[in-house]
N, C-alpha and C positions, 0 to 999 in steps of 0.2 A: 758703816761698812762692817758686815759680819765676817767671821773667820771663814776662809776658803780652805778646803781640804783636797789634796791631790788624790789620796787613797783612803777609802773608808776604813781600811784595816788600821790606819794610823789613829783612829779615834772611834770611840763607841758611838753608835747611832743615837743613843739616848742623850748624848752630850750636845747634839746639834739642835738648834731651835726648830720648833714646829711653827710654820707660817701658814695660817689659815687664809682662805680667800677673803678679800676685803669685805665682801658682803656675806661672809659666813659659808659654812659647808653646805647649807641648804640651797645655796644659789646654784650649785652644780647639779642641775637636773635638765631634762630634755626640753624644757620650755625656754632655756637660756642658751646663749652661744649658737654655734652653727654645727651642722653635721658634716664631718669630713672623712676622707679615706686617707690612710697613710700610704706612702710617705707624704708629709706636708710640712709647711712652715706658716707662720703668721703672715709672712710677706706674700705667699701665694694668694691669700684671700684678702689681705688688707694693705697691700702696697699703696702708699700715699694716702690712706684713709685718715691718718692723723697728721697730715700735712707733709709738704716736701721741704727738705732742708738742703742748704749748701753742703757739699762734702767737706769734711775737715779731717785731714790725715787719713782718708779712707779710699781715695781714688788718685792714681798716679798723676793724672792730668787736670786735677781739680782747679789749679791756679790759672790755667789757660782755657779750660772748657767749662765755664761756669753756667752754661745753659742746661747741662745735665744735672738733675737733682736727685737727692737720696730720699726714697720713700720707705725705707725699712723702719721697723718698729723696735725701739729700745725700751725694754721694760719687761714686765711679767705677763705671761699668758698661762692659762690653765687648760689642760687636756684631760678629759675624763670619760669613763665608760663603766657601765655596770656589767660585771662578769659573774657567771655562775661557777662555783667551785664545788665539786662533788663531795658528798659525805665521806667517801672513801679516803679523802685526803687527811682526815683527822689523825694526828699523831705522826704524820709524815714530814719529811723535809721538803718544803715547797719553795721553788725558786721562780722568780719573775726575771726573765732574761730580755734585756733591751738592747737592740742591735746598734743603735746610734742615736745621739741627741746633740743639740747645740742650743745654748751653751751649758749653763748650770741646770741640772735636772734634779729636782727633789721629788721623790716618789712616795705617794701615800696610798695606803690601803685601809679602808674603813677609818679614815682620819688619823691613822698612825703612820709616822715617818718610817719607811722601810728601806729606802735607798737614796743614794746621793752620788752625783757624778758631775765633774766639770771638764772632763777630757772630751774634747769635741770629736764627734763622729766615730767613736770606737765603742765597742760593746761593754756592758757591765751587768752584773747580777744583783738581784735584791732578794734577800731571804725573807719571805713573807709568811713563814710557818706560824709565827705567833700572832699574826694579825688577821689571818683568814677566819671566816665564819663558814665552816664546811657545811655543805648541803643547802646553802642559801645564796642569795645574791650579795655580791660584794662590790663596793665602790672603789675603783681604781682612779686615782687622780695624780697627774704629773704637773708640777709647777716648773715651767721653763722661764729662765731669766736670760734675756739677751742684752748684754751691755754695749752692743755695737760690734763692729768688726771691719775687716778689709772687704772692699767691694770691687777689687780688681785683681790682677795677677801677682802683685807683690806679696810674698809670704813671710819674710823673716821679721816683719815689723811687730814690736811688742804692743800688747794692750795694757794700759794702766787702769786698773779697777780698784779704787780705793787705795789701800796700802800695798796692793799686790800688782806685780808685773809678770806677764806671761804671754804666750803666743796668741796673736790676735784672731786668726782664722776667719773664714768667710762670715759676713755679718748677718746671718739669718738665724731665726729662732724656731726650732721645730723638732720633729721626731722622724726617724726612719721607720719603715714597716718591719715586719718580722718579729714583733713582740710576742713572746711565748711564755707559757707556764710549764715547768717541769716538776714532777712528783717523784721523790726518791725515798729510800729507806735512810736510816741514820748514817750508814756508811755507803758512799755512792761514788760513781765516776763523774767527777766534775768536768773533766775535759778529756778528749781523746784526739790525737792527730797523727798524721802520716808524713814522714819525710823520705825523700827519694835517696837512691843509692847509685853509685856508678855502674854496678852490675844491674842490667836492665830488667832482671826478673826478681829483684829484691827491693823491699822497702823496710823501714823501721816503723813499727807501730808503738805509739806512746799512750800511756794512760795515767791521768792524775786522779788519785783516789783520796777522798777526804773522809776521815772518821770523826764524827761529831759527838761520839759517846765518851764516857769517862773510863772506858775499859779498852784494852788492846783488842784488835779484831784480826783474826786469821781468815784467809780466803784463798780462792783460786782465780787466776786471770787467764782468759783464753780469747782467741780471735777466730772469726769466720770471714771468708772472702766471697763476695758475690759479684757476678758480672752485670753488664748493662741490662740484661733481661731479668734481673733479680733472682738468678739461679745460683744456689750455693755451689761453689766450685772447689773450695778447699776449707777444711777445718784444721786448726792448729791446736795441739795438745795443751792441757791446762798446766799452769806454772803456779806453785804456791807463793803467797805473799802475806805480809803482816803489816798492820798499820797501828802505831801506838795510839794511846788515848788522845783525843783532841789534836790529831796530827794529820799531815798530808804527805803522801809519797808519790813519786813519779816513777813508773815502771816502763821498761821498753823491751822490745823483742824484735830481732831481725826475722823477717818473714820472706820466704821464697815461694814463688809461683812458677813452676815449670811451664814453659811455652807461653809466658805472659805476653800479651799484645801491648806494644808501646803506645804512649800518647804523643801526638805531634799535631802541628797545625793542619796537616793534610789528613791525618787519621786520628781524631781525638777520642781514643778508646778510654772509657772510664770504668773503674771498679768501685766497689763499696766495701769498706772494712767495718765489721761489727765487733766491738770490744765488749767482752762479757765478764762481769765480776760475780763470783758465786761465793756465798758465805754459808757454810753448812750444806744442806742438801738442796737448797733452792737458789735460783738465780736472783741475786739482789738488785742488779742494775746492768744496763747495757747502754752503749752509745755508738752511733754510726757516723762514718765520715767518708765522703766521696774523694777518690784520688785517682791518679794515673801513674803508670810506670814510665818515667822519663828522666833524662839527665842533661843538665845545661852546665857548661864549664868553659874556661879559657885555657888554651893549651899553647905550647911553643913559646912561652914568654922568654924574651931575651934572644930569640932567633927568628923563627917564622910564626909569629903570634896569630892565633885565630880563635874564634868562638866556635864551639861545637855543641850540637844538640843530638843526643843519643849517639854520641861518638862520631858524628859526621859533621864536616864543616858547614856552618850556617852563617848567612849574612842577614842581620836584622834590619828590617825596613819598618820604621815606626813613625809616629807623629805624637806631638804633645797635646794633652787634654787637661784643661785647667779645673775641671770639676764643677763648673757652674751649670748645673743640670736644669733642663727645661721644667717649667711649671712652678716648682717650689724653690729652685735655686741651689739646692745642696745635696739632695738625695735622689737617685734615679728611680723612676717607676720601672717595673719589669719590662714594659714595652719599650721605653727609651733605652734601657740597658741593652736589650737585644738589638735594637736599632743601631746603636753605636758599633756593636761587634759585627753585624752583617754589613754595615756600610764600610767599615775598615777592610773587611775581607774582599768586598766587591772592588775596592780601589787597589787591591793587590798588596796591601800591607800584611805583615805577619805578626805585628806587635802594636801596642799603644802604650803611651807613658801616662801613669798617674802623676801629673806634673804639678808640683807645688800644692798638692792637696791629697789627703789620704784616700786610699782605695775603698771601693764599696762592694759589698758581698754580691748583690744582684748582678753587677757587671762581671765579676770574676766567675760566677756560676755559669753565665752564658759563654764566657771565653773558654771555660773548661769543656762545655758541651759542643761548641761549634769549632773550636780550634783556633785560638788567637792568643799569643803570648802577651804578658803584661809586665812592665817595669813599675816599681813603686817608690814614691817619695811620701813622707808623712805630711809635708807642708810645714815650713818653718822649723825644720829639723835643726837649724843652726842655733836655735834658742836653747837646745839641750847642752850646747857647748859654750856659747858666748859668755865671756867673762872679762870685765874691764881690766883685770890684772894681766890679760894676755891679748893685747891688740894684734890685729892681723899683720903678719910679716912673712916674707918669702924665706923659706928654709935655705940655709947656707951649708956648704960642705963641712965647715968647721963646727957646726952646731953639734952639741952632744945631746942626743934625743933619748929620753927615758920613755920607753914604750910600755912599761909595766902597768901604768894606770893606777898604781897603788894609792896615790893621793887624789884620785880623780872622782871620788864620790860627789854627787851634786851638793853644792853649798847654797845655791840660790833657788828661790821658789820657781823661777822660770825654767831652770835646769831640771828640777824634779818633775815639773809638769810635763815637759816635752819628753824626757826619758821614759816616763811611765806611759805616755801616749804611744811612743815608738814600740815599747814592749807589747802593749795591747794590740797595736796594729799587726805585729808579727803573729801573735797568738790567734788573732781573728782569721788570718788568711794563709798561714803557712802550709796547709794541706792542699791548696789549689795547685794543680799541675801547670796551669797557665802562668802562674807567678814565677818569674825567672830570677829576679834580683831586687835588692834594696839599695837606694841611694839616700844618704842623710840629708843633703841640701843641694839645691840648684844655685850655681853661680856665686859661690862664696870661697874665699881663701882663708884658711885657719892657721893659727900659730901652733907649730908642732911642740912648743914647750908647754902647752896647756894639757895637763893630765886628763882632762875631761875627754879629749879625743880618744885616747887609748882605752880609758875606762868604758866609754860608750860602745866602742867596737866589741870589747869583750862581752859586754852585757847582751848585745844583739846576737853575737855569735853563740852565746849560751842558749838563747831562745830558738835559734835556727842555724845550726852548723852546716846545713845542706845547700846554702845558696851563696852566690857572690854578693858581697857587700862593698859598696864604694862610698867614699866620703863625699865627693862633690862632682857635679856635672858642670863643666865649663866655668866661667867663660874661658879662663886660661887653663893650661894643662898642668902647671906645676903645683906643688904642695898636695899631691894626691896620696891617699891611703886606700888600700883595698885588700880584700882577702878572698882566696879561692875556697870552694866548698871543702869542708872537713880538714882544712889545714890550719894548724894553730898559729903559724907565723903570719904577720902582717907585711904586706908589700908596700913600700912607700918611697917617695922621693927623698933622697939623701943629699940633696943640694945640687945634683947634676941634671935635674928635670926628669929623670927616668924612674918610673914606678912599675911599668908593665901595663898600665891602663891610661891611655891618652884620650881625653875628652875635650874637644875644642868646639866652641860655639861661634857661628858666623851670622847670628840672627840679624835681620835687617838687610833685605835684598831688593832687587829691582821689581820682582813680581811679574815680569815678562822676560822672555828669553832674549838675551843679548849676545852678539857674536863673540864678545871677549870672554864668555864663559867656556868656550872651547876654541883654542887657538891651534893646537897641534897635539899629536899623541903624547908629547912630553909636557904640555902646558894646558891645563884645563882646571875648572873649578873643583875645589876640594880634593886635590891630589894628596894622597896619604903623606902624613908627616913622619910616620915611623912604621917600619915593617916588623920590628922586634917587640912592639907593644900592641895591645888591642887598640885599634884606631876607631874611635867613636866620634861622630859629628853630632853632638847632643842637641843642637838647634841649628838647622841649616837655613841660611838666607831668610826668606819669608817676607810676605807683604800682605797685610790684611785686605780682605775683600768682603763685601756686604753679605749679611744673611739674606736668605730669600724671605723677606719680611711678609710678603703676601701669603706664602705657604705656611709660615709659622703662625700667623694669625688664624688661618684656617684650622691648623692642627689644634691650637689652643681652644678655639670655639667648639670644635668637635669633641673635646675632652673636658668638658665642664666649664669652659670659659673663664677660668681663673689661672693667672700666672703672674709672677712678680714682674715680668718684663713685657706684659701685654701692651700697656700704654705706650712704651717706647716703640714697639713694633708698629703700632697704629699711627703714631705721629710721624715716624720716619717714612712709612709706606705712603701716607697721605702727601708728604712733601715731594716724594718722587713723582706721584701722579700729577700733582699740581705743576711740577716742572715740565712734564711731558706736554700737558695741555697749553701751558703758557708759551712754550718755545717750539711747538709743532713737531714733537717727537712721537706723537701717538701713532702715526703711520708706520714708524719703525718698530715700536714696542706697544703692542695692544694692551699689555698688562705690565705692571712693574715686575712681575715674576719673569717675564720674557727678558728684561734687561739683566736681572740678577743671574739668570741661567747663562746668558751670553758672557757675563763677566766671569762666572765660575768656569766656563769652558776654557777661557784664556788662562785661568789659574791652573786648571788641570794640565793644560798643554805645557805650561812653564814647569810644573813639578815633574811631569813625565820626562821632559828633556833633562832636567837637572839630575834626577835619580839615575837615569841610564848613563849619563856622563860620569857621575861620581863612581858608578859601578865599573867603569873602565879600569880603574886602579884596583887590582885584586887584593891589595893590602888594606883596603877599607872594609871594616867589619860591621859597623853599626851606624845606620843612617837614620836621622830623625828630622822629618820635615816640620816646619814651624808655620802654622800650627793647626789646631783642630779644636772644636768645641762641642761640648756635650749638651747642646740645646735641642729644642723640639724640632 
């Protein structure tokens, strides 16, 4: 077992071992392997190719459902491509940006190790400046190691890999699309982002500038704002800045656009902010970011609590999505990302939950464009906090809680891993107007004596002060911690059960409408438990219904014929058809799709009745039906 590294800044790249392909670098040519398009995973193309295994601590029902087998691949895979790098890149800072991988990614350019990452499904950079051969073809090769992982909805389970323990995540091995190369001068804008402001014509523009030279650099930073038609609508004056030798600075500026059009689910107006860095007389670098003017908050805490969007009361209607994407299992294709958003809007939802799995860029891009809000969990966020010294316990009125977090720096590898993943998650997505809030973990209760809680909240708040952050979603409502945008204080349960944010789960329901769900105007399902707190029903009732296996098989076959779950769909669909023929149901259901459609209509009827009933109580703020899946 080799050393695992959470952050490559913790160790020099030349200190990490170089792992050549077993058959040598020469094996990585067009005559070997298969041609694929990203996003993809080994499992998309080779599910079951190396045999099927019984699930072992990977599937919640593995002890009672032993017919289902695991066909994922545990081991090393190589992904390679020949890329041309222009001669003009000579002497420049050249970065390879990878949007997401799972699990361990070792990145090589021309046989030289240039990047390393073990944080699942978040972005990372590789400085390839010293490895490129400018003006010629270069070989990019990425070594992915999949040690296994979770193949169901349970997310806080740790993975034991040699001497290391950390978050398990979904057990696929592969790469997201969106891999890109950036070329910069020695001083450049590494990141730029936009955070919203309660005044709807204001945003704050941020720029992270890196100086890789041995001398201080002085320059000017400025901003330009463009509308959806790519028309320049406002330029903001230059502001001087200086960056010390081999240093990084973060600059920010409050930007005002008179008569700005707001972003909402009904009118998702987008803008683009161009951040420009000038050193001397020439523009040294620029970076662009899409954003929208909008504001999401919780108001009236302690009296008449409500959620507001652009300063008007809003009730969120959402559904949980576990992030098992069709085809490759872990990363959405652009088509499926758009399909999730359009389907949610057609069903009357105004939000979707990234539930127990970190969000993906392609989905948020479509939510920004089409107008759909998103709630975000990192998946396994509890592993950033869990510590055997602080077992779970309910907070008591007499507890003396130290909220400073002064001694809360991560001491375990698992804590460092997840904290860094949460930070990367925020940095990846904080400019999206569709993203409304972060939640650390689903259905866990934490010990308030654990300083990690308070330390992590402060770390998240430092990365994005503009959003609501909540500790946990259900099952129970006590031991809650949360924070409002731009407020330094944390709101939390002091032993009386009141925090201002109440999130209750009732997952597990009849699946069909029953008369006892509405008895009278004063007695019906999900009547609010509190008017003085935000009342969120984080997982409401719910009963699983089948996929439309016939249509999903058709989609997969029309899109390359490769998907990790194809064989399961084929077997289940065949069993339904055999049942129809054996027992004379073919006259009622000409195809299996007919039956799946009828079952879904009953489910839609159930949820429609439940939602409208729950909305009878005006104190209910956030309704989340259970559930939804991001399949084909």
